[in-house]
C-alpha positions as CSV (number, residue, x, y, z in Angstrom):
1,M,0.0,0.0,0.0
2,S,1.4,3.5,-1.0
3,C,2.2,6.0,1.7
4,R,-0.3,8.3,0.2
5,K,-3.2,5.7,0.5
6,L,-2.0,4.9,4.1
7,S,-2.0,8.5,5.1
8,T,-5.4,9.1,3.6
9,I,-6.9,6.0,5.5
10,Y,-5.2,7.2,8.7
11,L,-6.5,10.7,8.4
12,A,-10.1,9.5,7.6
13,V,-10.1,7.3,10.6
14,F,-8.6,10.1,12.7
15,A,-11.3,12.5,11.4
16,R,-14.1,10.2,12.7
17,L,-12.4,9.8,16.1
18,V,-12.2,13.6,16.7
19,K,-15.5,14.7,15.1
20,H,-16.8,17.7,16.8
21,P,-19.7,16.7,19.1
22,D,-22.2,19.3,17.7
23,G,-21.7,17.9,14.1
24,H,-20.6,21.4,13.0
25,T,-24.1,22.7,13.0
26,L,-24.0,25.6,15.4
27,G,-22.3,28.0,13.0
28,E,-21.8,28.2,9.3
29,W,-18.2,29.1,9.8
30,K,-17.5,25.7,11.3
31,K,-18.9,24.1,8.1
32,C,-16.6,26.1,5.9
33,R,-13.3,25.2,7.4
34,P,-11.3,22.0,7.0
35,L,-11.1,19.3,9.8
36,W,-7.8,20.8,11.0
37,F,-9.4,23.8,12.6
38,S,-11.8,21.6,14.5
39,L,-9.1,19.5,16.2
40,P,-8.3,20.1,19.8
41,S,-4.7,21.2,20.3
42,L,-3.6,17.8,21.7
43,C,-5.0,16.1,18.4
44,R,-3.0,18.6,16.3
45,V,0.2,17.7,18.2
46,F,-0.6,14.0,17.6
47,A,-1.2,14.7,13.9
48,I,2.1,16.5,13.5
49,F,3.8,13.7,15.4
50,S,2.4,11.3,12.9
51,Y,3.7,13.4,10.0
52,L,7.2,13.0,11.5
53,L,6.8,9.2,11.9
54,L,5.6,8.6,8.3
55,S,8.0,11.2,6.7
56,F,10.6,8.5,5.6
57,L,7.9,6.8,3.5
58,R,7.1,10.0,1.5
59,K,8.1,10.3,-2.1
60,R,10.8,12.6,-3.5
61,W,10.5,14.2,-7.0
62,V,12.9,15.8,-9.6
63,F,12.1,19.5,-9.9
64,D,10.2,20.2,-13.2
65,P,8.3,23.6,-13.2
66,Q,6.4,22.5,-16.3
67,R,4.6,19.8,-14.1
68,I,3.6,22.2,-11.3
69,H,0.0,23.3,-11.2
70,V,-0.8,26.6,-9.5
71,I,-4.2,27.5,-7.9
72,I,-4.9,31.1,-7.2
73,L,-7.8,31.8,-5.0
74,V,-9.7,34.9,-6.2
75,R,-12.7,36.9,-4.9
76,D,-12.7,40.5,-6.4
77,L,-9.0,41.2,-5.6
78,F,-7.4,41.2,-9.1
79,S,-4.9,44.1,-9.6
80,A,-1.9,42.0,-8.4
81,L,-2.9,38.9,-10.6
82,P,-1.0,39.8,-13.8
83,A,2.3,40.4,-11.9
84,L,1.8,37.3,-9.8
85,I,1.2,35.2,-12.8
86,D,4.2,36.6,-14.6
87,A,6.2,35.6,-11.5
88,F,5.2,32.0,-11.9
89,L,5.7,32.1,-15.8
90,E,9.3,33.3,-15.1
91,Q,9.9,30.3,-12.8
92,G,8.9,28.0,-15.9
93,V,5.4,27.2,-14.9
94,L,3.1,26.8,-17.9
95,A,0.2,29.2,-18.4
96,N,-2.3,26.3,-18.9
97,N,-1.3,24.9,-15.5
98,I,-2.3,28.1,-13.8
99,I,-5.8,27.8,-12.5
100,I,-7.8,30.8,-11.2
101,L,-10.3,29.6,-8.8
102,D,-13.2,32.2,-8.8
103,L,-14.8,32.2,-5.4
104,G,-17.7,34.3,-6.6
105,S,-16.1,37.6,-8.0
106,S,-18.6,40.1,-9.1
107,A,-16.6,43.3,-9.7
108,L,-16.6,44.1,-13.3
109,P,-12.8,45.1,-13.5
110,C,-12.1,41.8,-11.8
111,L,-14.1,39.8,-14.2
112,D,-12.5,41.7,-17.1
113,T,-9.0,40.8,-15.7
114,L,-10.0,37.2,-15.3
115,T,-11.3,37.1,-19.0
116,S,-8.0,38.4,-20.2
117,L,-6.0,35.9,-18.2
118,E,-8.2,33.1,-19.6
119,Q,-7.5,34.3,-23.1
120,F,-3.8,34.3,-22.2
121,G,-4.0,30.6,-21.5
122,C,-4.8,30.4,-17.8
123,S,-7.7,28.3,-16.7
124,W,-10.7,30.1,-15.0
125,I,-12.9,27.9,-12.8
126,R,-16.2,29.5,-11.8
127,L,-17.5,27.8,-8.6
128,S,-21.1,27.1,-7.8
129,T,-22.6,29.2,-5.0
130,Y,-22.4,26.1,-2.7
131,D,-18.7,25.7,-3.3
132,Q,-18.1,29.3,-3.0
133,S,-19.2,29.0,0.6
134,F,-16.0,27.2,1.4
135,G,-14.0,30.4,0.8
136,P,-10.2,30.0,0.8
137,Y,-10.5,26.4,1.8
138,T,-12.4,25.3,-1.3
139,P,-9.5,23.1,-2.7
140,W,-9.8,20.9,0.4
141,L,-13.7,20.9,0.8
142,S,-15.2,21.2,-2.7
143,S,-15.8,17.8,-4.3
144,T,-15.2,19.5,-7.8
145,V,-11.8,20.9,-6.9
146,K,-10.8,17.8,-4.8
147,R,-11.2,15.5,-7.8
148,L,-8.9,17.9,-9.7
149,V,-6.3,18.0,-7.0
150,R,-6.5,14.2,-6.5
151,S,-5.6,13.7,-10.1
152,W,-2.2,15.4,-9.6
153,R,0.7,13.2,-8.5
154,Y,3.2,16.0,-8.3
155,P,3.6,18.9,-5.8
156,Y,1.3,21.9,-6.5
157,V,1.0,25.5,-5.4
158,I,-1.9,27.3,-3.8
159,T,-1.9,31.0,-3.1
160,D,-4.0,34.1,-2.4
161,P,-4.3,36.7,-5.2
162,D,-3.1,39.7,-3.1
163,L,0.6,39.1,-2.9
164,F,3.5,40.8,-4.7
165,V,6.7,39.0,-5.5
166,P,9.4,41.6,-5.3
167,S,12.2,41.8,-7.9
168,Q,14.9,41.4,-5.3
169,I,13.7,38.0,-4.2
170,P,16.2,35.1,-5.2
171,A,15.4,33.9,-8.6
172,D,15.3,30.2,-7.4
173,W,12.3,30.8,-5.0
174,L,10.1,28.2,-6.6
175,S,12.8,25.5,-6.8
176,Q,13.8,26.3,-3.2
177,L,10.1,25.7,-2.1
178,F,10.1,22.4,-4.1
179,E,13.6,21.2,-2.9
180,T,12.7,22.0,0.7
181,L,9.4,20.1,0.4
182,C,11.3,17.1,-0.9
183,S,14.3,17.2,1.6
184,K,12.0,17.8,4.6
185,R,9.5,15.1,4.1
186,F,7.7,15.6,7.4
187,A,6.1,18.8,6.1
188,L,2.9,18.9,4.0
189,K,3.7,22.3,2.6
190,V,6.5,24.9,2.4
191,A,5.6,28.6,2.1
192,L,7.2,31.9,1.4
193,P,7.4,34.3,4.3
194,L,5.5,37.6,4.5
195,S,7.3,40.9,4.8
196,I,6.4,42.8,7.9
197,D,8.8,45.8,7.2
198,K,6.3,48.0,5.2
199,I,3.0,47.4,7.0
200,S,1.2,50.8,7.2
201,V,-2.4,49.9,8.2
202,E,-3.8,51.1,11.5
203,N,-3.4,47.9,13.4
204,S,0.2,47.3,12.2
205,F,1.4,46.5,15.8
206,S,-1.0,43.6,16.2
207,I,-0.1,42.1,12.7
208,I,3.6,42.3,13.5
209,S,3.1,40.7,16.9
210,H,0.9,38.0,15.3
211,E,3.6,37.2,12.7
212,R,6.4,37.1,15.3
213,D,4.4,34.9,17.7
214,L,4.1,32.3,14.9
215,V,7.9,32.0,15.1
216,N,8.4,32.3,18.8
217,K,6.1,29.5,20.1
218,W,8.3,27.1,21.7
219,P,7.0,23.9,19.9
220,Y,7.8,25.5,16.6
221,R,11.2,26.7,17.8
222,L,12.1,23.3,19.0
223,L,11.1,21.8,15.7
224,T,13.1,24.4,13.8
225,R,16.2,23.7,15.8
226,L,15.8,19.9,15.5
227,L,14.7,19.6,11.8
228,L,16.0,22.7,9.9
229,R,19.6,23.1,11.0
230,D,20.8,22.8,7.4
231,I,18.5,25.5,6.0
232,P,19.6,28.8,7.5
233,G,16.8,31.2,8.3
234,A,13.9,28.7,7.5
235,Y,11.5,27.9,10.3
236,V,8.5,25.7,11.3
237,C,5.3,27.6,11.9
238,P,1.6,27.5,11.0
239,T,0.6,28.9,7.5
240,D,-3.0,29.3,6.1
241,T,-3.3,30.0,2.3
242,T,-0.3,32.2,1.8
243,L,1.8,31.2,-1.3
244,A,3.0,27.7,-0.6
245,I,3.8,24.4,-2.4
246,Y,1.9,21.3,-1.2
247,R,2.6,17.7,-1.2
248,P,0.0,15.7,-3.2
249,S,-2.8,15.3,-0.8
250,C,-6.3,16.5,-0.1
251,F,-5.8,17.0,3.6
252,F,-5.4,20.6,4.9
253,S,-3.1,21.5,7.7
254,T,-1.5,24.8,8.8
255,F,1.7,23.0,9.8
256,S,4.3,24.2,7.4
257,I,8.0,25.3,6.8
258,R,8.6,28.9,5.7
259,L,11.7,29.8,3.9
260,S,14.2,32.5,5.2
261,A,13.6,36.3,5.1
262,D,15.4,36.5,1.8
263,Y,12.3,35.0,0.2
264,Q,9.8,37.4,1.6
265,V,6.8,38.5,-0.4
266,E,4.5,41.5,0.2
267,H,0.9,41.1,1.5
268,L,-0.9,44.1,-0.2
269,P,-3.8,44.5,2.3
270,W,-1.2,45.4,4.9
271,D,-0.6,48.6,2.8
272,S,-2.8,51.5,3.7
273,D,-2.7,52.8,0.1
274,F,-4.0,49.5,-1.3
275,C,-6.6,49.3,1.4
276,A,-7.9,52.8,0.2
277,T,-8.4,51.6,-3.4
278,P,-11.9,51.1,-4.8
279,E,-10.8,47.6,-5.5
280,F,-10.3,46.8,-1.8
281,Q,-13.3,48.7,-0.8
282,Y,-15.5,46.7,-3.1
283,Y,-13.9,43.5,-1.8
284,K,-14.7,44.5,1.7
285,A,-18.4,45.2,0.9
286,H,-18.8,41.9,-0.8
287,K,-16.5,39.6,1.3
288,L,-17.5,36.1,2.4
289,T,-19.0,36.8,5.8
290,A,-18.3,33.3,7.0
291,F,-14.6,34.1,7.0
292,G,-14.6,37.7,8.3
293,Q,-12.3,39.8,6.3
294,W,-10.4,37.1,4.4
295,S,-7.2,38.3,2.8
296,S,-7.3,41.6,4.8
297,T,-5.4,42.5,8.0
298,L,-4.4,39.0,9.0
299,P,-3.4,36.3,6.4
């Protein structure tokens, strides 16, 4: 039995054992988040421990950017999309392997941009109203998207649309994500870190504190010291849907590795000028209420 099938069976059994007693019926937000967010802390620790135990069974791959699929989660935030897609194309990703997952965009400029990108060669998947309710976790909860992801036998990328990849980032950023995923087989995903040097929104202090707390929690510091000694600056921490490369799987976890600060990308909603744009104001007025202000002040 392959490691992937073994992991899937294990997680399915584990999911039944830790099912929330209320059946996730008390709040819509509970229905729209993967199992990982419903697990008690002790169960998350147990799951992470199992990742470590099973890591030696996991497959390694040879880096080939033309085999990598990219899913970009979009809902009315569009101005950063052309530059973000260009960044992937420069890494060797094929345009027809870039999938724009439309979570219910309605802004006309956004729809025009998505139309142009589809004509360029990217895939534009318009989700049903039901699937839209899963928000940024659609790749792990929508049966339509899960079937697509399950067909891939190679690492893939998922990212939010509101990121800017600066020109000074090392040119090998995608291969570094890939090679780290292959060499550190305990991780389900490897992400790029977010820059906190240029945050200009009102609650910048709380955002910076949140980002630093991700690194400073002692369990993650311990894992970083034990498992990432050979990758200077990289660290273990939780990551949501920030740009990351994923091991072939349909199970979501926030447990991840982030590369060093040299590979930082900018999160545009942390910039007050971006937040003042009509694009962002429209997004706020039409955001998915089950997720609060997704892709806004906190990633």
